[in-house]
C-alpha positions in Angstrom: 36.1 -157.7 138.3 39.8 -158.6 138.6 42.4 -159.7 136.1 44.8 -162.3 137.5 48.5 -162.1 136.6 50.6 -165.1 137.5 54.0 -164.2 138.8 56.7 -166.9 138.8 60.0 -166.1 140.4 63.2 -167.6 139.0 64.5 -170.6 140.9 67.6 -168.7 141.8 65.5 -166.6 144.2 64.0 -169.8 145.8 65.7 -171.1 149.0 64.0 -174.5 149.4 61.7 -176.9 147.6 58.7 -175.6 149.6 59.4 -172.1 148.4 59.6 -173.4 144.8 56.1 -174.8 145.1 54.7 -171.6 146.6 56.6 -169.5 144.0 54.9 -171.3 141.1 51.4 -170.6 142.6 51.9 -167.0 143.6 49.4 -164.7 141.9 49.0 -161.0 141.8 45.5 -159.6 141.5 45.1 -156.4 139.7 41.7 -154.6 139.3 40.5 -154.3 135.8 39.9 -150.6 136.3 43.7 -150.2 136.8 44.4 -152.0 133.6 41.9 -149.9 131.7 43.3 -146.7 133.3 46.8 -147.6 132.1 45.6 -148.3 128.6 43.7 -145.0 128.4 46.7 -143.1 129.9 49.0 -144.8 127.3 46.7 -143.8 124.4 45.9 -140.3 125.7 49.6 -139.6 126.5 50.7 -140.8 123.1 48.0 -138.7 121.6 49.2 -135.6 123.4 52.8 -136.2 122.3 51.9 -136.8 118.7 49.6 -133.8 118.7 52.5 -131.6 119.7 55.2 -133.2 117.7 53.3 -133.9 114.4 50.9 -130.9 114.6 47.9 -133.2 114.5 44.7 -132.6 116.5 44.6 -134.5 119.8 41.6 -136.6 118.5 43.5 -137.7 115.4 46.7 -138.4 117.4 44.8 -140.4 120.0 43.0 -142.4 117.2 46.4 -143.1 115.7 47.7 -144.4 119.0 44.6 -146.5 119.6 44.8 -148.1 116.2 48.6 -148.8 116.7 47.9 -150.2 120.1 45.1 -152.5 118.9 46.9 -153.6 115.8 50.2 -154.4 117.4 48.4 -156.0 120.4 46.5 -158.2 118.0 49.6 -159.6 116.4 49.4 -157.4 113.2 52.9 -156.2 112.2 54.1 -154.3 109.3 53.2 -151.0 107.6 49.7 -149.6 108.5 49.8 -146.8 106.1 47.0 -146.5 103.5 
């Protein structure tokens, strides 16, 4: 399984019209496992940081980071306090 990211270079980097056409179609293929590993590292790293700075358990801090990541990624903004 792969996730496709489309990479479009700015036209200032393009030398000719042929390069412009190929620049618009250039794609970077990233394995989904790399995307998931980055997400887990982000949540776990934030959990470790919050656990040490806020004196929370690593599980509580990781849960907080997961909820913040999902809520902000889903377009929810504002105060999440209960």
